[in-house]
Residue, then its C-alpha position, 0 to 999 in steps of 0.5 A: m741298130q734301132r735309132t732312138k729319137i728324142a721327142l717333145i710335146g708341150l704347151s706354155y704361156r706362149t701357146a695356151p692361156i692360163a685357163i688351159r694351163e691351170q688344168f695341168s697340175c701333174t708331177a712325175a710321181d703321177i706317171p702311171i708306169a705300170h699302166l703305160a707298160l701294159d699299153s701297146r701304144f707305148d711299146n716304143v717309149r724308152e724314157m720319159v721326163l715331165l717338166s711341169t711349172c706354172n708357165r708350161i707343161e712339157l713331156y720329153a721322151a726317148l723312143d724308137d724312131e717310127p712314123r707315129i711319134h707325134q700321135v704317140m706323144l699326144d696319147l702319152l701326154a693325155e694318159i699322164t695328165g688325164v686331161d682330154t686332148a680336145v681341150y688343148t690340142q690346138n695349143l700344143y707344140h711338137h719337136t723332135s730334131a729341135a727338142a734339145t735346142h728348145l729345152f736348152r732355151v728353156a733352161a737358159g731362160l730364153d723361153s721364160q715369160v720374164l727373159g732370163e728368170p733364174q727359177i726355171q733352171g731349178q725347175v729343170t733340175k727338179a724335173y730331172m731329179n724327179a724322173v730319176e726318183v721314179k725311174t722313168i729316165g735312162p741314158v738318152l734323156t740323162e744326157l739331154f737334161r744334164a746338158a740342159i742344166r749345164v746350159g742354164k749354169r753357163a748362161r747365168s755365169e758367162t753372160n748377164i742374161s739374169y742380171n738384176p733378176m726379175s720374176t713374176s713376183s717382182m712384176a706383180i709388186a711393180q704393178a701394185q706400186h704403179i696403182l698405189g704409189d709408195l708401198r713402204h707404208k702399205q699393208h701386204l699379205v702373202v698367201g702361200l709360202g712356197e718358192m714363189g711366195q718366199l720370192a715375193l716376200k724377198q722382193l717386198h723386203n728389197r723395197q723396204v716394205t715392213r708391214l707384212a703378213v703371211a698365210n699358209r696351209t701349213r701353220a708351222r711353215a707360216q710361223f717359222i717364216a713369220e718369226h724370221t721376217g717379223a710378219a704377222m700370221y694368218s691361217l687360211d680360215e682368217l683370210a676373209s677378215a685379213l682382206e679388210t685391212m690389207d692394201v696388197v695381197i699376193t697369192a701363190t698357193s698350190a691349191s686347185h681351187p680359189v682360196i679367195t672368193v667373190e663373197m670374201v672380197q665383197a664382204a671386205m670391201a663393204k667395210r673399206p669402200f673408199r680404200p683400193l685393194v690390189l690382188l696379185d694372183i701369181a699362182v697356176p691354177r689361179n687362187i683368186d676367183p676372176a669375178v672379183q675384178h668386177i667389184p668396185g675398188v678391186h684391182l686384180f691381176d693374174a699371172d698372164q697379165l703380170k708382164g709389166n714393163l721390163d724397161e732397162a733390165l729387159a733391154a740389157r738382157q736382150q743384148e745377151i741373147p746372142q751370146v746365150e745362143k752361142i752357148i746353146a749351139a755349142e752344147v747342142t753340138a756336144l750333145s749330138a756327139q754324146l748321143r751318137q756315142l750312146s747309139v753304139k755303146p751297147v755293141i762296144v760294151t758287149l764286145r769288150e765284155r766278151a773279150e774280157d771273158i775270153r781273156q780271163q778264161e785263157v789266162d786261167r787255163t795257162l796258169r794251171y800249167l805254170g804252177d805257182l808264180d810269184p805275184q810280180t810274174l802273175k801281174h805281168i801276165h795279166h798286164l800282157s793279156r789285157s794289153l793285147v785285148n785293148k790293142l786289138l779292140h782299139e781300132p774297131t772301137l774308134r771306127l765304130k764310134a766315128k761311124a755313130g750317127d752315119d747312115d751306115a752305122a747300123v751296118y757296122a754295128a751289125a757286122i761287128s756283132e755277127l763277126f764276134g758272135l755277140v748276138e745269140 
């Protein structure tokens, strides 16, 4: 019986600066399945799930246990992302035995830049759904990710780890308030209206900000949100002129290149020399050219800088960590039991299928000699035959499940396969 390992390779804001992370913008749809299937280096890889967010990229795989797991995972990540490994090798972390614990901590928000932030739970769910859609996931990683999603839900429903939610957006707005003071009468522009951009809008509304403007690549989306929020609307082509009147600009687009350049900011500041401009770039890759920070009057902060002061909310969340850790430990134990069951499931399924085939054949042969039978008698015959099969297989099934994960589990599975002729 071949043992399957869960392996993880990744990098995050903890191990890699934004300049490294922004080179990774791939999704599950980018996994070259046909190409990987032809590459002998990945013959032992059975399943894959890619978790890609602004703050991390992590590749999870279920693969046959072999001594080259770390190298296989490194090669696999390079093939999927197309990024030269020399760029990020020193920023990587690897896990095998601790892969589940790591993912559970991620889903619970314990590994987030903002402790307990809720967005990551949705991102873990999305990674799982994407893998299902592109058919790179199987039974092992399905159990892993379903457990992780469950951990995220339990952490937020059974503890206060996400109480008084904080996010990169709220941290950004807090930074703007630190520089400009009361934001209610300042002009704000949110560029990019995906999840992060809409969260920023929500945070601004919560602070009673009314002077809002939005800009987005898709005009229809910008128009829809503008109508529902009362915000003014700009196209991306109008950003240069919009900068002339704004006090705070939050960028959160998925563009792979800066949408706000040095030239745009220089031109805008020339028309407002004594009025500060706060630029909050919460996107990865960055939306604002880092060089604008050298322009007088401009205050630029990117995602790595927007850590802010989490004060009382953070302290309260930190008190919840031990309880979340207990949830994680319990779910890791439960997952281990589930995976042990999976390891012997193929043998059990094949054994029961073989027994059902034999039962059906023998019942059919007997019925040919008995002639016409009333439905009730026929029902009893089938019930009797099924009961006999189930009772005969009950004890071997229980014992094999109990042995799953033990060193001699493979011996038991092989013995059952041999005795019952399950292997051709």
